[in-house]
C-alpha positions as CSV (number, residue, x, y, z in Angstrom):
1,M,-178.1,230.6,221.3
2,K,-178.3,229.6,225.1
3,I,-175.7,229.0,227.7
4,K,-176.5,226.1,230.0
5,S,-174.9,223.9,232.6
6,N,-176.5,220.5,233.0
7,I,-173.6,218.2,233.1
8,V,-170.8,217.6,235.7
9,E,-167.3,216.1,235.5
10,A,-165.8,214.4,238.5
11,H,-162.2,213.2,238.7
12,I,-161.6,210.5,241.2
13,F,-158.2,210.1,242.7
14,R,-156.4,208.4,245.5
15,K,-153.1,209.0,247.2
16,I,-150.7,206.2,247.9
17,E,-147.7,207.4,249.7
18,D,-146.7,210.5,247.8
19,K,-148.2,209.4,244.5
20,I,-151.6,210.5,243.1
21,E,-153.5,208.0,241.0
22,F,-156.5,208.7,238.8
23,L,-159.5,206.4,238.1
24,A,-159.9,206.0,234.4
25,L,-163.2,204.6,233.3
26,K,-163.8,203.0,229.8
27,R,-167.3,203.6,228.4
28,S,-169.4,200.7,227.3
29,Q,-169.5,200.0,223.7
30,D,-173.3,200.3,223.7
31,G,-173.6,203.9,224.8
32,I,-172.7,207.4,223.7
33,Y,-169.0,207.7,223.0
34,P,-168.4,204.1,223.0
35,N,-165.1,202.7,224.3
36,I,-163.5,206.1,225.2
37,W,-161.7,206.6,228.5
38,Q,-163.1,209.2,230.9
39,M,-163.7,210.3,234.4
40,V,-167.2,210.2,235.9
41,T,-169.7,212.4,234.2
42,G,-173.4,212.9,234.6
43,A,-176.5,215.0,234.2
44,I,-177.6,217.5,236.8
45,H,-181.3,216.8,237.9
46,D,-183.7,219.5,238.3
47,N,-183.0,221.6,241.4
48,E,-180.0,219.5,242.2
49,K,-176.8,221.2,243.2
50,A,-173.9,220.4,240.9
51,Y,-171.6,219.1,243.7
52,K,-174.4,216.8,244.8
53,T,-174.7,215.5,241.3
54,A,-171.0,214.7,241.3
55,V,-171.3,212.7,244.6
56,R,-174.4,210.9,243.2
57,E,-172.8,210.1,239.9
58,I,-169.6,208.8,241.5
59,L,-171.8,206.5,243.7
60,E,-174.0,205.4,240.7
61,E,-171.1,204.7,238.4
62,T,-168.5,203.2,240.7
63,E,-170.2,202.7,244.1
64,L,-167.4,204.8,245.6
65,V,-168.1,207.3,248.4
66,P,-165.6,210.3,248.4
67,K,-163.6,211.1,251.5
68,K,-163.4,214.7,250.4
69,L,-164.8,216.7,247.4
70,W,-163.3,219.8,245.8
71,A,-164.5,222.2,243.0
72,L,-161.6,222.7,240.7
73,P,-161.0,226.2,239.4
74,N,-161.8,225.1,235.9
75,I,-165.0,225.0,233.9
76,N,-165.1,222.8,230.8
77,S,-167.2,223.9,227.9
78,F,-168.4,222.8,224.4
79,Y,-170.8,223.9,221.7
80,S,-173.8,221.7,221.0
81,A,-175.0,222.0,217.5
82,A,-178.0,220.0,218.1
83,E,-179.2,222.4,220.7
84,D,-177.4,225.5,219.4
85,S,-176.1,226.1,222.9
86,I,-172.8,226.4,224.9
87,V,-172.6,223.9,227.7
88,M,-170.6,224.8,230.8
89,I,-169.4,221.9,232.9
90,P,-168.3,222.4,236.5
91,V,-165.3,220.1,237.4
92,F,-164.8,218.4,240.7
93,A,-162.1,216.3,242.3
94,A,-163.0,213.4,244.7
95,E,-160.5,211.7,246.9
96,V,-161.2,208.2,247.8
97,A,-159.5,205.7,250.2
98,E,-156.6,203.9,248.6
99,N,-158.1,200.4,249.1
100,S,-161.6,201.4,247.9
101,K,-163.5,198.7,246.1
102,I,-165.0,199.6,242.7
103,T,-168.2,198.2,241.2
104,L,-168.9,199.6,237.8
105,S,-172.4,200.4,236.4
106,D,-173.5,199.4,233.0
107,E,-172.1,202.7,231.6
108,H,-168.6,201.4,231.8
109,S,-166.8,198.2,230.8
110,E,-163.5,198.5,232.7
111,F,-161.5,200.7,235.0
112,R,-157.9,201.2,235.9
113,W,-155.8,203.3,238.3
114,V,-153.2,205.4,236.3
115,D,-150.8,208.2,236.9
116,K,-151.2,211.7,235.7
117,D,-149.4,211.2,232.3
118,E,-151.3,208.1,231.4
119,M,-154.6,209.7,232.4
120,I,-153.8,212.6,230.1
121,Q,-153.0,210.3,227.2
122,L,-156.3,208.4,227.7
123,L,-158.7,211.4,227.8
124,A,-160.3,212.4,224.5
125,W,-160.8,216.2,225.1
126,P,-158.4,219.0,226.0
127,G,-160.5,220.5,228.8
128,Q,-160.5,217.1,230.6
129,R,-156.8,216.8,230.2
130,K,-156.4,220.4,231.6
131,S,-158.6,219.4,234.6
132,V,-156.2,216.6,235.4
133,E,-153.2,218.9,235.2
134,I,-155.0,221.3,237.7
135,L,-155.9,218.6,240.0
136,Y,-152.5,217.1,240.0
137,D,-150.9,220.6,240.6
138,Y,-153.2,221.3,243.6
139,F,-152.9,217.9,245.3
140,S,-149.4,217.0,244.7
141,K,-148.3,219.5,247.2
142,E,-149.9,220.7,250.4
143,T,-151.3,224.2,250.0
144,K,-153.9,226.2,251.9
145,L,-155.7,226.7,248.6
146,N,-157.1,223.1,248.9
147,E,-159.0,224.3,251.9
148,L,-160.6,227.2,250.0
149,I,-162.0,225.0,247.2
150,E,-163.1,222.0,249.4
151,I,-166.8,221.3,249.6
152,K,-168.0,219.8,252.8
153,I,-170.0,216.7,252.0
């Protein structure tokens, strides 16, 4: 069995006054995992850094450009029976301007800005919900830890 890391997860959020809102994306009915709600996800290209994949996928799926990007201290994982492998997924948080305009790619049919509790209810997998909890915990209060995990883009 192999261990591989070829996918990223990027949670987009915005701050409005003292509130954090998450961008929830509904997958199109024609693709894999039809009609589920998720964050931005995508495949890492050969020789591409994972954080650059996150920025590229955010742009491709939403046309948003992050103001700032962080690597969350969480790695999601799952077992792929088809490939008999364990997939490790780095998780990123991307802050965007509160008035950002979203243009969805064909991968998604709709979007909405939601609070932490609604985002947790919408997401299908426990690891994704855990990432939302971690993001909220880090960014709902000002800490120096945010500076340690920020990636300069």
